[in-house]
MMTF fields as JSON, N, C-alpha, C and O atoms, coordinates in Angstrom:
{
  "mmtfVersion": "1.0.0",
  "mmtfProducer": "UNKNOWN",
  "numBonds": 343,
  "numAtoms": 344,
  "numGroups": 86,
  "numChains": 1,
  "numModels": 1,
  "chainsPerModel": [1],
  "groupsPerChain": [86],
  "chainIdList": ["A"],
  "bondAtomList": [4, 2, 8, 6, 12, 10, 16, 14, 20, 18, 24, 22, 28, 26, 32, 30, 36, 34, 40, 38, 44, 42, 48, 46, 52, 50, 56, 54, 60, 58, 64, 62, 68, 66, 72, 70, 76, 74, 80, 78, 84, 82, 88, 86, 92, 90, 96, 94, 100, 98, 104, 102, 108, 106, 112, 110, 116, 114, 120, 118, 124, 122, 128, 126, 132, 130, 136, 134, 140, 138, 144, 142, 148, 146, 152, 150, 156, 154, 160, 158, 164, 162, 168, 166, 172, 170, 176, 174, 180, 178, 184, 182, 188, 186, 192, 190, 196, 194, 200, 198, 204, 202, 208, 206, 212, 210, 216, 214, 220, 218, 224, 222, 228, 226, 232, 230, 236, 234, 240, 238, 244, 242, 248, 246, 252, 250, 256, 254, 260, 258, 264, 262, 268, 266, 272, 270, 276, 274, 280, 278, 284, 282, 288, 286, 292, 290, 296, 294, 300, 298, 304, 302, 308, 306, 312, 310, 316, 314, 320, 318, 324, 322, 328, 326, 332, 330, 336, 334, 340, 338],
  "bondOrderList": [1, 1, 1, 1, 1, 1, 1, 1, 1, 1, 1, 1, 1, 1, 1, 1, 1, 1, 1, 1, 1, 1, 1, 1, 1, 1, 1, 1, 1, 1, 1, 1, 1, 1, 1, 1, 1, 1, 1, 1, 1, 1, 1, 1, 1, 1, 1, 1, 1, 1, 1, 1, 1, 1, 1, 1, 1, 1, 1, 1, 1, 1, 1, 1, 1, 1, 1, 1, 1, 1, 1, 1, 1, 1, 1, 1, 1, 1, 1, 1, 1, 1, 1, 1, 1],
  "groupList": [{"groupName": "MET", "atomNameList": ["N", "CA", "C", "O"], "elementList": ["N", "C", "C", "O"], "formalChargeList": [0, 0, 0, 0], "bondAtomList": [1, 0, 2, 1, 3, 2], "bondOrderList": [1, 1, 2], "singleLetterCode": "M", "chemCompType": "L-PEPTIDE LINKING"}, {"groupName": "LEU", "atomNameList": ["N", "CA", "C", "O"], "elementList": ["N", "C", "C", "O"], "formalChargeList": [0, 0, 0, 0], "bondAtomList": [1, 0, 2, 1, 3, 2], "bondOrderList": [1, 1, 2], "singleLetterCode": "L", "chemCompType": "L-PEPTIDE LINKING"}, {"groupName": "THR", "atomNameList": ["N", "CA", "C", "O"], "elementList": ["N", "C", "C", "O"], "formalChargeList": [0, 0, 0, 0], "bondAtomList": [1, 0, 2, 1, 3, 2], "bondOrderList": [1, 1, 2], "singleLetterCode": "T", "chemCompType": "L-PEPTIDE LINKING"}, {"groupName": "VAL", "atomNameList": ["N", "CA", "C", "O"], "elementList": ["N", "C", "C", "O"], "formalChargeList": [0, 0, 0, 0], "bondAtomList": [1, 0, 2, 1, 3, 2], "bondOrderList": [1, 1, 2], "singleLetterCode": "V", "chemCompType": "L-PEPTIDE LINKING"}, {"groupName": "PHE", "atomNameList": ["N", "CA", "C", "O"], "elementList": ["N", "C", "C", "O"], "formalChargeList": [0, 0, 0, 0], "bondAtomList": [1, 0, 2, 1, 3, 2], "bondOrderList": [1, 1, 2], "singleLetterCode": "F", "chemCompType": "L-PEPTIDE LINKING"}, {"groupName": "ARG", "atomNameList": ["N", "CA", "C", "O"], "elementList": ["N", "C", "C", "O"], "formalChargeList": [0, 0, 0, 0], "bondAtomList": [1, 0, 2, 1, 3, 2], "bondOrderList": [1, 1, 2], "singleLetterCode": "R", "chemCompType": "L-PEPTIDE LINKING"}, {"groupName": "TYR", "atomNameList": ["N", "CA", "C", "O"], "elementList": ["N", "C", "C", "O"], "formalChargeList": [0, 0, 0, 0], "bondAtomList": [1, 0, 2, 1, 3, 2], "bondOrderList": [1, 1, 2], "singleLetterCode": "Y", "chemCompType": "L-PEPTIDE LINKING"}, {"groupName": "CYS", "atomNameList": ["N", "CA", "C", "O"], "elementList": ["N", "C", "C", "O"], "formalChargeList": [0, 0, 0, 0], "bondAtomList": [1, 0, 2, 1, 3, 2], "bondOrderList": [1, 1, 2], "singleLetterCode": "C", "chemCompType": "L-PEPTIDE LINKING"}, {"groupName": "GLU", "atomNameList": ["N", "CA", "C", "O"], "elementList": ["N", "C", "C", "O"], "formalChargeList": [0, 0, 0, 0], "bondAtomList": [1, 0, 2, 1, 3, 2], "bondOrderList": [1, 1, 2], "singleLetterCode": "E", "chemCompType": "L-PEPTIDE LINKING"}, {"groupName": "GLY", "atomNameList": ["N", "CA", "C", "O"], "elementList": ["N", "C", "C", "O"], "formalChargeList": [0, 0, 0, 0], "bondAtomList": [1, 0, 2, 1, 3, 2], "bondOrderList": [1, 1, 2], "singleLetterCode": "G", "chemCompType": "PEPTIDE LINKING"}, {"groupName": "SER", "atomNameList": ["N", "CA", "C", "O"], "elementList": ["N", "C", "C", "O"], "formalChargeList": [0, 0, 0, 0], "bondAtomList": [1, 0, 2, 1, 3, 2], "bondOrderList": [1, 1, 2], "singleLetterCode": "S", "chemCompType": "L-PEPTIDE LINKING"}, {"groupName": "ALA", "atomNameList": ["N", "CA", "C", "O"], "elementList": ["N", "C", "C", "O"], "formalChargeList": [0, 0, 0, 0], "bondAtomList": [1, 0, 2, 1, 3, 2], "bondOrderList": [1, 1, 2], "singleLetterCode": "A", "chemCompType": "L-PEPTIDE LINKING"}, {"groupName": "GLN", "atomNameList": ["N", "CA", "C", "O"], "elementList": ["N", "C", "C", "O"], "formalChargeList": [0, 0, 0, 0], "bondAtomList": [1, 0, 2, 1, 3, 2], "bondOrderList": [1, 1, 2], "singleLetterCode": "Q", "chemCompType": "L-PEPTIDE LINKING"}, {"groupName": "ILE", "atomNameList": ["N", "CA", "C", "O"], "elementList": ["N", "C", "C", "O"], "formalChargeList": [0, 0, 0, 0], "bondAtomList": [1, 0, 2, 1, 3, 2], "bondOrderList": [1, 1, 2], "singleLetterCode": "I", "chemCompType": "L-PEPTIDE LINKING"}, {"groupName": "LYS", "atomNameList": ["N", "CA", "C", "O"], "elementList": ["N", "C", "C", "O"], "formalChargeList": [0, 0, 0, 0], "bondAtomList": [1, 0, 2, 1, 3, 2], "bondOrderList": [1, 1, 2], "singleLetterCode": "K", "chemCompType": "L-PEPTIDE LINKING"}, {"groupName": "PRO", "atomNameList": ["N", "CA", "C", "O"], "elementList": ["N", "C", "C", "O"], "formalChargeList": [0, 0, 0, 0], "bondAtomList": [1, 0, 2, 1, 3, 2], "bondOrderList": [1, 1, 2], "singleLetterCode": "P", "chemCompType": "L-PEPTIDE LINKING"}, {"groupName": "ASP", "atomNameList": ["N", "CA", "C", "O"], "elementList": ["N", "C", "C", "O"], "formalChargeList": [0, 0, 0, 0], "bondAtomList": [1, 0, 2, 1, 3, 2], "bondOrderList": [1, 1, 2], "singleLetterCode": "D", "chemCompType": "L-PEPTIDE LINKING"}, {"groupName": "HIS", "atomNameList": ["N", "CA", "C", "O"], "elementList": ["N", "C", "C", "O"], "formalChargeList": [0, 0, 0, 0], "bondAtomList": [1, 0, 2, 1, 3, 2], "bondOrderList": [1, 1, 2], "singleLetterCode": "H", "chemCompType": "L-PEPTIDE LINKING"}, {"groupName": "ASN", "atomNameList": ["N", "CA", "C", "O"], "elementList": ["N", "C", "C", "O"], "formalChargeList": [0, 0, 0, 0], "bondAtomList": [1, 0, 2, 1, 3, 2], "bondOrderList": [1, 1, 2], "singleLetterCode": "N", "chemCompType": "L-PEPTIDE LINKING"}],
  "groupTypeList": [0, 1, 2, 3, 4, 5, 1, 6, 7, 0, 8, 9, 1, 10, 11, 11, 12, 13, 11, 5, 14, 7, 14, 7, 10, 5, 15, 13, 3, 4, 13, 5, 1, 14, 1, 1, 5, 5, 14, 1, 9, 7, 16, 15, 11, 16, 1, 5, 12, 6, 10, 11, 17, 4, 8, 18, 13, 8, 8, 10, 1, 11, 16, 10, 5, 11, 5, 5, 3, 6, 5, 14, 9, 11, 11, 7, 9, 16, 9, 8, 10, 8, 16, 16, 15, 12],
  "groupIdList": [1, 2, 3, 4, 5, 6, 7, 8, 9, 10, 11, 12, 13, 14, 15, 16, 17, 18, 19, 20, 21, 22, 23, 24, 25, 26, 27, 28, 29, 30, 31, 32, 33, 34, 35, 36, 37, 38, 39, 40, 41, 42, 43, 44, 45, 46, 47, 48, 49, 50, 51, 52, 53, 54, 55, 56, 57, 58, 59, 60, 61, 62, 63, 64, 65, 66, 67, 68, 69, 70, 71, 72, 73, 74, 75, 76, 77, 78, 79, 80, 81, 82, 83, 84, 85, 86],
  "secStructList": [7, 2, 2, 2, 2, 2, 2, 6, 6, 6, 6, 7, 7, 7, 6, 6, 6, 2, 2, 2, 2, 2, 6, 1, 7, 2, 2, 2, 2, 2, 2, 2, 2, 2, 2, 6, 6, 6, 1, 1, 1, 1, 7, 6, 6, 6, 6, 2, 2, 2, 2, 2, 2, 2, 2, 2, 2, 2, 2, 2, 2, 2, 7, 6, 6, 1, 6, 6, 1, 7, 6, 6, 4, 4, 4, 6, 1, 7, 7, 7, 7, 1, 1, 1, 7, 7],
  "xCoordList": [10.122, 10.268, 10.591, 11.271, 10.622, 10.8, 9.209, 8.985, 8.132, 6.404, 6.314, 5.922, 6.711, 6.804, 6.737, 5.794, 8.476, 8.339, 8.254, 8.4, 7.984, 6.62, 6.068, 6.429, 5.061, 3.942, 4.201, 3.833, 4.988, 4.898, 5.521, 4.809, 6.47, 7.524, 7.217, 7.282, 6.807, 6.468, 5.226, 5.002, 4.526, 3.117, 2.088, 1.041, 3.106, 2.528, 1.301, 0.357, 1.31, 0.419, 0.6, 1.668, -0.693, -0.669, 0.217, 0.855, 0.353, 0.776, -0.743, -0.718, -1.655, -3.086, -3.949, -5.099, -3.483, -3.758, -2.687, -2.984, -0.928, -0.556, -1.098, -1.154, -1.5, -1.257, -3.283, -3.217, -4.261, -5.385, -4.465, -4.871, -3.306, -3.452, -3.103, -3.257, -2.213, -1.121, -1.734, -1.461, -2.573, -3.615, -2.796, -3.257, -2.011, -1.324, -1.472, -2.067, -1.188, -1.922, -0.904, 0.29, -1.328, -0.089, 0.781, 1.558, 0.752, 2.261, 3.944, 4.997, 3.477, 3.955, 4.342, 5.482, 3.081, 3.732, 5.132, 6.259, 4.853, 5.129, 7.527, 8.618, 7.219, 8.412, 9.109, 10.292, 8.481, 9.437, 9.669, 10.687, 8.429, 9.438, 10.774, 11.748, 10.958, 11.255, 12.849, 13.894, 12.959, 13.896, 14.127, 15.216, 13.598, 14.015, 14.628, 15.339, 14.18, 14.795, 16.312, 17.011, 16.607, 17.894, 19.068, 20.298, 18.29, 19.186, 19.514, 20.432, 18.227, 17.987, 19.766, 20.49, 19.23, 19.977, 18.487, 18.71, 18.002, 17.387, 16.138, 16.048, 15.101, 13.219, 12.87, 13.431, 11.986, 11.624, 10.078, 9.424, 9.813, 8.972, 9.703, 9.414, 10.738, 11.758, 12.102, 12.272, 12.11, 12.485, 10.825, 10.642, 9.743, 8.201, 8.878, 8.942, 9.118, 9.758, 10.808, 11.169, 11.251, 11.8, 11.049, 11.518, 9.794, 8.932, 9.211, 9.671, 9.042, 9.107, 10.475, 10.588, 11.245, 12.619, 12.811, 13.088, 12.595, 12.258, 11.904, 12.735, 10.532, 9.437, 10.414, 10.881, 11.274, 12.463, 13.325, 13.56, 14.127, 15.624, 15.03, 15.613, 13.148, 12.623, 12.805, 13.541, 11.509, 11.489, 13.368, 13.92, 13.737, 15.436, 15.653, 15.725, 15.755, 16.461, 15.261, 15.65, 13.814, 13.486, 13.541, 13.198, 14.124, 14.231, 15.356, 16.391, 14.662, 15.764, 16.637, 17.306, 16.953, 18.291, 19.438, 20.639, 18.536, 19.618, 20.676, 21.783, 20.364, 21.086, 22.487, 22.979, 22.615, 23.35, 24.531, 25.655, 24.061, 24.846, 26.18, 26.089, 27.623, 28.894, 28.377, 28.457, 27.743, 27.625, 29.106, 29.198, 30.183, 32.292, 31.767, 31.567, 31.583, 32.116, 30.792, 30.886, 29.832, 28.965, 28.796, 27.873, 29.73, 29.591, 31.19, 31.953, 31.228, 33.157, 32.939, 33.949, 31.726, 31.643, 32.009, 31.886, 32.802, 33.132, 31.19, 30.301, 31.176, 30.05, 30.172, 29.383, 31.301, 31.555, 30.141, 29.527, 29.752, 29.202, 29.609, 30.794, 29.175, 30.23, 29.918, 29.931, 29.771, 29.565, 30.893, 31.657, 30.767, 32.104, 33.686, 34.361, 33.943, 35.848, 36.497, 36.139, 37.162, 38.169, 39.614, 40.682],
  "yCoordList": [158.433, 159.946, 160.504, 161.425, 160.708, 161.383, 162.03, 163.24, 160.94, 161.296, 162.67, 163.827, 162.164, 163.0, 164.228, 164.955, 164.362, 165.312, 167.03, 168.238, 165.981, 166.289, 166.599, 167.727, 166.271, 166.905, 167.906, 169.007, 167.766, 168.487, 169.895, 170.899, 169.888, 171.215, 171.753, 172.967, 170.765, 171.073, 171.163, 172.123, 170.586, 171.305, 172.016, 172.6, 171.619, 172.42, 171.932, 172.637, 170.621, 170.399, 169.578, 169.522, 169.131, 168.901, 168.061, 167.69, 167.708, 166.735, 165.334, 164.165, 166.186, 165.216, 165.495, 165.064, 166.37, 165.938, 165.023, 163.86, 165.574, 164.057, 162.565, 161.5, 162.576, 161.255, 160.305, 159.2, 160.738, 160.683, 160.446, 159.591, 161.461, 160.807, 159.941, 159.398, 159.672, 158.408, 156.79, 155.646, 157.361, 156.221, 155.839, 154.961, 156.366, 156.254, 157.044, 158.122, 156.743, 157.49, 158.726, 158.485, 160.149, 160.887, 160.864, 161.803, 160.177, 159.858, 159.455, 160.087, 158.159, 158.262, 159.446, 159.871, 160.007, 161.599, 162.118, 162.102, 162.611, 162.903, 162.108, 162.619, 161.295, 160.456, 160.733, 161.027, 160.702, 161.258, 161.833, 162.012, 163.166, 164.696, 164.706, 165.308, 164.117, 164.043, 163.233, 163.593, 162.518, 161.648, 162.639, 162.599, 163.139, 164.769, 165.165, 164.658, 166.026, 167.097, 166.827, 167.766, 165.379, 164.905, 164.547, 164.558, 164.289, 163.855, 165.901, 166.248, 166.564, 167.176, 169.1, 170.018, 168.23, 168.954, 170.717, 171.549, 170.655, 172.155, 171.768, 170.732, 172.121, 172.019, 171.728, 172.405, 170.761, 171.181, 171.743, 171.352, 172.573, 173.89, 175.108, 175.898, 174.729, 175.937, 176.019, 177.001, 174.669, 174.422, 175.191, 175.467, 175.318, 175.289, 176.785, 176.989, 177.28, 178.763, 178.539, 179.643, 177.954, 177.036, 175.75, 175.258, 175.652, 174.704, 175.567, 175.033, 176.381, 177.036, 176.994, 176.882, 177.059, 177.058, 175.139, 174.717, 174.333, 173.21, 172.415, 171.636, 172.598, 173.072, 173.345, 172.221, 174.316, 174.559, 173.778, 173.377, 173.404, 172.654, 170.964, 170.287, 170.694, 169.383, 169.315, 168.62, 170.655, 170.897, 170.51, 169.635, 171.053, 171.397, 169.832, 169.213, 169.237, 167.559, 167.336, 166.32, 167.617, 166.595, 166.738, 165.887, 168.188, 168.368, 167.825, 167.675, 167.393, 166.641, 166.672, 165.784, 168.63, 168.248, 168.685, 168.9, 168.768, 167.768, 166.999, 167.395, 165.7, 164.608, 165.5, 164.769, 166.318, 166.482, 167.544, 168.009, 167.561, 168.562, 167.928, 166.872, 168.714, 167.765, 169.0, 170.171, 168.532, 168.406, 169.314, 170.512, 168.163, 168.508, 169.839, 170.692, 169.698, 171.367, 172.637, 173.42, 172.498, 173.299, 173.559, 174.369, 173.013, 173.335, 173.916, 173.801, 174.531, 174.995, 175.982, 176.605, 176.308, 177.128, 177.007, 177.999, 175.31, 174.945, 174.588, 173.945, 175.286, 175.01, 173.197, 172.753, 172.74, 171.635, 171.063, 171.72, 169.658, 168.337, 167.869, 168.154, 166.16, 165.513, 164.82, 163.685, 164.676, 164.487, 164.583, 163.73, 166.144, 166.66, 166.291, 166.57, 165.653, 164.965, 165.748, 166.283, 166.48, 167.32, 166.4, 166.967],
  "zCoordList": [67.547, 67.925, 66.835, 67.288, 65.1, 64.089, 64.074, 64.071, 64.065, 64.049, 65.526, 65.374, 66.585, 67.656, 67.073, 66.762, 66.944, 66.586, 64.845, 64.661, 64.288, 63.078, 63.614, 63.949, 64.131, 64.687, 65.373, 64.964, 66.739, 68.274, 67.146, 67.115, 66.514, 66.443, 65.165, 64.978, 64.049, 62.666, 63.11, 63.848, 62.922, 63.114, 63.771, 63.491, 65.204, 66.667, 67.066, 67.425, 67.001, 67.342, 69.431, 70.04, 69.953, 71.863, 71.912, 70.926, 72.9, 73.077, 73.63, 74.012, 73.406, 73.309, 72.193, 72.274, 70.79, 69.628, 69.284, 69.013, 69.251, 68.461, 69.462, 68.848, 71.076, 70.789, 70.223, 69.685, 70.387, 69.877, 67.743, 66.956, 67.418, 65.87, 65.377, 64.283, 66.87, 67.108, 67.419, 67.056, 68.181, 68.535, 70.22, 70.95, 70.462, 71.572, 73.27, 73.311, 73.942, 75.349, 75.544, 75.362, 75.934, 76.038, 77.162, 77.333, 77.725, 78.678, 77.425, 77.336, 76.667, 75.402, 74.737, 74.554, 74.344, 73.92, 74.875, 74.379, 76.424, 76.919, 76.876, 76.625, 77.124, 76.865, 75.841, 76.01, 74.374, 73.446, 73.244, 72.576, 73.913, 73.86, 74.963, 74.51, 76.365, 77.11, 76.306, 76.849, 75.459, 74.544, 73.388, 72.814, 73.169, 71.996, 73.287, 74.155, 73.093, 74.168, 75.178, 75.556, 75.49, 75.657, 74.562, 74.612, 73.748, 72.586, 71.27, 70.526, 71.684, 70.84, 71.61, 71.225, 72.905, 73.205, 73.939, 74.818, 73.604, 74.057, 74.047, 73.388, 74.479, 74.605, 72.916, 72.055, 72.599, 71.956, 71.443, 70.476, 72.231, 72.277, 71.323, 70.425, 72.083, 71.684, 69.885, 69.162, 69.603, 67.894, 66.932, 65.746, 68.414, 66.749, 66.219, 65.007, 66.688, 65.701, 64.82, 64.414, 64.491, 63.779, 62.383, 61.357, 63.057, 61.55, 60.288, 59.279, 60.317, 58.76, 58.115, 56.894, 58.716, 58.38, 57.974, 56.851, 59.113, 58.613, 57.366, 56.902, 56.716, 56.006, 55.224, 55.036, 54.427, 53.526, 53.142, 52.002, 54.713, 54.554, 53.666, 52.819, 54.595, 53.881, 52.251, 51.551, 51.831, 49.998, 50.012, 49.344, 50.563, 48.954, 48.902, 47.84, 50.186, 50.284, 49.436, 48.859, 48.843, 48.186, 46.729, 45.908, 46.442, 44.824, 44.691, 45.339, 43.089, 41.994, 41.56, 41.031, 41.822, 40.828, 42.442, 42.274, 44.438, 44.91, 44.988, 45.353, 44.607, 44.724, 43.017, 42.157, 43.044, 41.679, 42.809, 42.621, 43.376, 44.419, 45.099, 45.725, 44.934, 45.592, 46.537, 46.166, 48.021, 49.014, 49.695, 49.962, 49.836, 50.241, 50.277, 51.141, 48.791, 47.976, 48.528, 49.474, 47.731, 49.234, 49.925, 50.014, 51.484, 52.288, 52.653, 53.612, 51.459, 51.713, 50.67, 50.345, 49.995, 48.584, 47.455, 46.736, 46.659, 45.675, 45.002, 45.559, 43.736, 43.386, 42.202, 41.368, 42.63, 41.053, 41.831, 42.672, 41.352, 41.296, 41.359, 41.183, 41.777, 42.015, 40.412, 40.889, 39.587, 38.387, 37.315, 36.865, 37.128, 36.929, 37.31, 38.301, 36.269, 36.324, 36.914, 35.864, 37.571, 37.332, 37.145, 36.915]
}
């Protein structure tokens, strides 16, 4: 499902292109898209407009500095890192 999500929503490939790339049938791709629709609560086609945003999120999570972010505090606006003793 993740591969179909990435190829369909982020890269904008069609179901036929995904099937060729993944070496599976188009009905399998459609089944995955239906599962994604059910899990996400929205149509995967609607998520295509956010593909650039997904890429930015992915890049920020891959950033080596992201390991030192205090995520609870960052969500609340507190900028302290996990390594900082209090």
